[in-house]
N, C-alpha and C positions, 0 to 999 in steps of 0.2 A: 504494500500500499502506499505507493509513493507519492501522490499527492496531497499538496498543502493541506490541512487540516484535517488529515485523515491516519487514526492508529487504530492498532489492533483492537485495544481496549481502552476504555476510558473509566478511570475510577472516580466516582464523587464520594466528598468525604475524605479528609486527612487526618481520620483521628486513628485510633489503635488497627483497627481491622483495613481500614482505608491503605493505611501507610504501608503494613505488611504485605497486603494482597497485591498494592502496586509494586514492590519490590521484590517478590517471589515470581509473578508474574514477568516483569523486567529481565530478570535472570535467567528465566526459561526461553527467553530470546523474542517475547514479543515488543511490541511499539506500543508503551503505556503512557497515558494520559492522566494525571493525578488533579484534581479539582478540589477546592474548597473554599469557601465564600468567608470562612474567617480570616481575620489580620494575624492573628497568633495560632501558632501548628500544635496540635492535639494536648489542647487546655486541660481536656480530661485525664490526659497523662501526667500532665504536670501538678495537678492539683492532686493526685488521688496518692491515699496513703501519708497523710498530712507533707507531702511534697515529696516523698520515697518512694512512691510507685510500688503498690502492693503487686506484683505485675504476674503472680500465676499462684496457687497454693498444690503442695508438692502431695497432699491428701486425696486430691480427685480420683475417684474409683471409674477409672475407663470403660468399668466393664458393667457399672449402675449408675452411670451419669445423674440418672433422672433423681438420686439423691439429695443431690446439692442443685438441681435446676427444676423451674416450673415453666408451664406454658401448656397450650392446649393440648398438646402431645411432648410431654415430658423425656420422651425416648429418641423424639427427634434429632437431638443433639449429639447422639452417640457414636452414629458413626463419622462425624467427623474429629470428634474428640477422642476416638481411639485412632485415627491417623495420625494426630499430632498432638503431642501428649506434653504434659509440663515438662518431662525432663527432655523432650527436644530443643521445649523455649529455652529451658534452663542451659542447654549447652550452647546455644545461640550466645546468650549473656555473658557467658564464661568463654567465648570465642572474643568477644568484643572487650573483654578487660575489667568489665564491671562486679565488684565486689558486692556481695548480697548478704544478707542471714534471712534465717525463721525467726518469726516474733512468738508466733500464737496457731497452735492447730494448724500447721503445715503453710502457712502463709510467709510468703519471701516478699522480701523489699530490700532494694539499694541499700548499700552501705550509706553513700552519697546520695545524691539529689535525682530525682524521678529526670530530669534534662537528661541522664545518660540514656535512657530507652528511648526517649525522643531523637537524641543523636544517633542512637546505634539503626531505629527503623530507619531515619535518613541517609544513612550511609549505606543501608540496605537497598534504598532506592536509586541511590547512586550507583550502587555496582550494578544495578540492572538499567541504569539508563534511561529511568524514569522522567519526563518532565513534566514538571511539576508548576502549576498555575495558582497562585494564593497569594490575596485576596482575588476570587474570580468567581461572580454569580453565574447562574446558571439559570436560564429562562425556560422558553417553550422546548420541548424534549418530541421530536417525531419520529415514525418509526413508519418502513416502508420495506414489505418481502423482498429480498433479495439483495435491498440495499443498505440495511442496517438501521441504525439509529442516527439522527441528526440533532445535535444540540445547538441551539443559540446561548451564545455564552456572554460575560462582560467584554472579552476577548475576539468574540468574532464567532462563526459558525464552525465547528466540528463535527466530525464523526467518524463513526464505528461500528463494526458488526457485532459489539457486546459492550454492554454498560453493566458497571458493577455499582451497586449502590452501597454506600457505607456511611450514611449519615446519622445513625444513630438515633437518640430518642427525644424527649421533651426536656428531660432532668437537665437542670442547671440553665437556664435560660441565659442567664447574665455572662455566659461564655458563646453564645451563639447557638444554642440547640434549636431546632425547629422542626416541623411536622411534614419538612420535604419529602420524606422517603416514604411517609403514608400516603402523602396525595401524588406521589407518583405510582405507588403500588395501587391506587385505586384506578388513576388515569388508563392502566392497561389490562382495569378489570380483576385483579387482586384482591383476595379478600384482607380486612385489616383487622386484627382483634383489636377494640376499645384499647388503647391506651390508659395507664394509670400511673400514679406515683410510687415506688418499690424502693426498697433499703431506706425508707424515711422516718424520722420521729413522727409518732404520735401526739395528737391535741386532745386534752379535756377543758369541756366550757363549764361556765357557771360555776355555781354555789360547789359541786360534786368535787370540784376541784381546790378551792378554798383552803383546806385544812393542810393540804400539800405543799402548796405552792411556796413557802417557806424553806422546802426541803432543796430547792434549784442546788444544783453543784453534788451533792450527795452521791456517791457509786455504789454500787453491792454487786456480787453476784448473784444471780437467782434464776428458777426454773421458770419459763415461761410459755403458756400454751394458749392455742385458742382453736376452733373448731369443734364440731361436732365426735364423737366416740367413734364413729368409720373414716373419718376424716382429719385426725388432731393431730396438729405439729407441735412440737416440742422444744424448745431449745434452753439451754444450759450454757449462759452469758452475763456477761456485765451488764448493768441497768442503770441507767444516769438519769435522776429526778430535775427539769428544769422549769422555768418558768409558766411554760405553758404546758408543759406534759411529760413524756416520758422519752427519753433516748437511748443511746448507748446500743453496744453490737447485740445484746439481747433483741431490744424492742425494732431496732433494723430489720434483722432477722425474721424477726415474727411478723412483721408488716407487710413483707410480700406476700404472706397467705391470709391475713385478716380481712375478713369482709366489712363493710360499713352496718353498723348495728348489732355486729357481734360483740360478745365481751372476751375480756384478756383474763387469764387466770394464772396468779402470781403468787410464786412460794419464794418469800423473803428471807427465808433459813432452810435451803435445800439439804439433806441429810440430817437435819436435826428435828427430833422429835419433841415439838416445841411445848405441846401438850403434856407430855412425861417430863419435861425438864421444868415446866411450870408450878407442877404439881408435888414434886421432888423438893421443889424451893420452899415452897408453903410450909415445909413440914420441918425444916432447918433454917430460916433464914426471918429476919425481920426487916431486911432491906424495903424499900420501896420498889412496888413494882416494877418501875422505869429502869431501875438500877439491874434487877433480876436481869428484863429481858435485854439491856443495853449489851448482855453475856453473848447474846445469841445473834443480835442484829445492831447495825451502830446504833450509836448512842442517839442520835438526832432523829432517827427513824422510832427507835424507842418512846421518844418523848412525844413524837405528833402521835402515835397510835394511843398511848395511854392518856395523854389529851384531850381525848375525842370522849372521853366516859368519865363520869364523876365515882362511880362504882370503883375506878382502878387509882383514885387519886389516894393512896394509902398503903402502909405495910402490906408485903404480901401474905403474911401469915394472918393477914385479917382478910383477905379476901373471900368473896364468895367462891366458891368452884364453877358457879356457872359462869361470873364474867370471866374468870382466867380461861376456861374452855371458849368460851366466845374470843376471846383476844387468840388464844392460840389458832381458832380458824381462821381469823383474819391475816394473821401473820403468813400462815399455811398455806391459805387459798383465798388469797385476796383476789374478787371480781370487780374488773371495773370497766366498761365500756367506753371507749375513745368517740369523741364526738368528731374527729376527722384527723387529718394528718398536715405534715409542714410543707407539703405539696411540691410542686417540683422545684422550686428555688431550694429544698434542702434535700431531695431525692437524689440518691446516688445511682440510681438508674431508673430506666423504664420498664415497666411490664407491659406484656401486651407487644403488638406490633404486627409485621407482614404475617398472616396467616401460614403457618409451616405446610398445610394440606396442599398451597398452591407453590409449593416448593420441593427440590428434590434433597434431601438429606445426604445423599451423595456428592452432588457438584454445588448445590445452593443456587441452582439456575431456576427460576419462576417457570410457571404455565406459557408465561410469554417468550418466544425464543430471544436467547441472547441476553436477557435481562436477568441477572444475579442480585441477592441480596446478602449480606453479610455483618456478623455484629450485632448491637444492641437495638437494631432497625427490626430486628426479626424477634417474634414471638417466644423467645429463649430467655428465661430470666435466671442468673445464679445467687447463690447465696453471697453473703460478704465473704471477703475474704481472699480476693484473687480468681475467684471461680469465672466473673463477667470477663476480665481480662484474657483467661485462657478459652472463653468463647469466642472472643473476638480472634485471636489468633489461629483456632483450630479451623474456624470457619472461614476465614481468611485462605489460610492453605489449602481448603479442601476444592474452593473457588480457584485458587492459581492453578491447580494439578488439573481441572476439570478443563481449565480457559487454555492451559496449552494441548492438552488431549483433543480439542476442538480444532486449536491451530493446525495441528499435526494429520487432523482429517481432512482439512480445508487444503491442506498442501497434498495429499495425495490424489486427492478429486482434481485437485488443477492440475 
């Protein structure tokens, strides 16, 4: 394809998935154009992991990835994840001399800055001879059988037989997130699962939250659950009280599974039989109830709970058994219903997206020929802790392999 403005592949979106796919495709001998409307490259990588990029998770089980991913078809991601594993990305990181460490539950972070991952991906693109236009807006996209795709852009018209959409979701609009990928999917007749914020803090409105507003900044390990018995999801992680509600890894994780109107069940003393401990303390102690409870949960939390009930404002040996039992129940099985979430501005990812029923799990190609979707724009959402980045790498890799195979097939036919 030697004509001006003509490429083998056009990749729209220069985030994690787009950068990786463009570099891999370029290194496979394809003429690649990578485009992004944003001023800065891969902002989501830059801000991730507190600026150190939690770039993968070595605990991902490629035999059962649905354990760590949700979507209309949680098994959809298995093919790509099994063909490009965390270990393969780790080897790439090591080849580029990037030092890293494991922080918690398989989560890998750069020792230095997340910019190292961005620089690595840019170097991979350079090695593939990728043409990179950024910032560059994309307007109308047309398609004609036999001619492929024509894109009207801020730098003129370009065309290619194949287009890869890696435009992400709606999370963090302040760094340029848009619904471009969803609109493009709909334009070409593909279904879109309604997007929603995921890995997001939860809010609690009105008087229900008033007793806990002063706990902002308090963090503690909890067991948190939501859903019915048949579809119950449980996490054992740290929870953080905020002025508006709850955050921290436990809440971010459960938020992806939480349905509006459903309650959360929280155990603030996992592994402790609070009722037995309070009953034992009643027999041997004259301390105030709040002081005894502070041995099981943080003192600020103990004070907040005890402060809501006059029957608990006394030494524990004077407390009624019924009052202590009710207190233990609230600590071990606190049930509260969120009023909502902090929305896309605080969501780490977007759940929903291009319906996997309209995509090939092998190639990431859609039902519309030559149109591919990878990364967060797809209805595949991972847990907190590097899983979403691994989906970006794996889906990009599957797509690049397919692009190379299609190109080889076209050459053979030609």
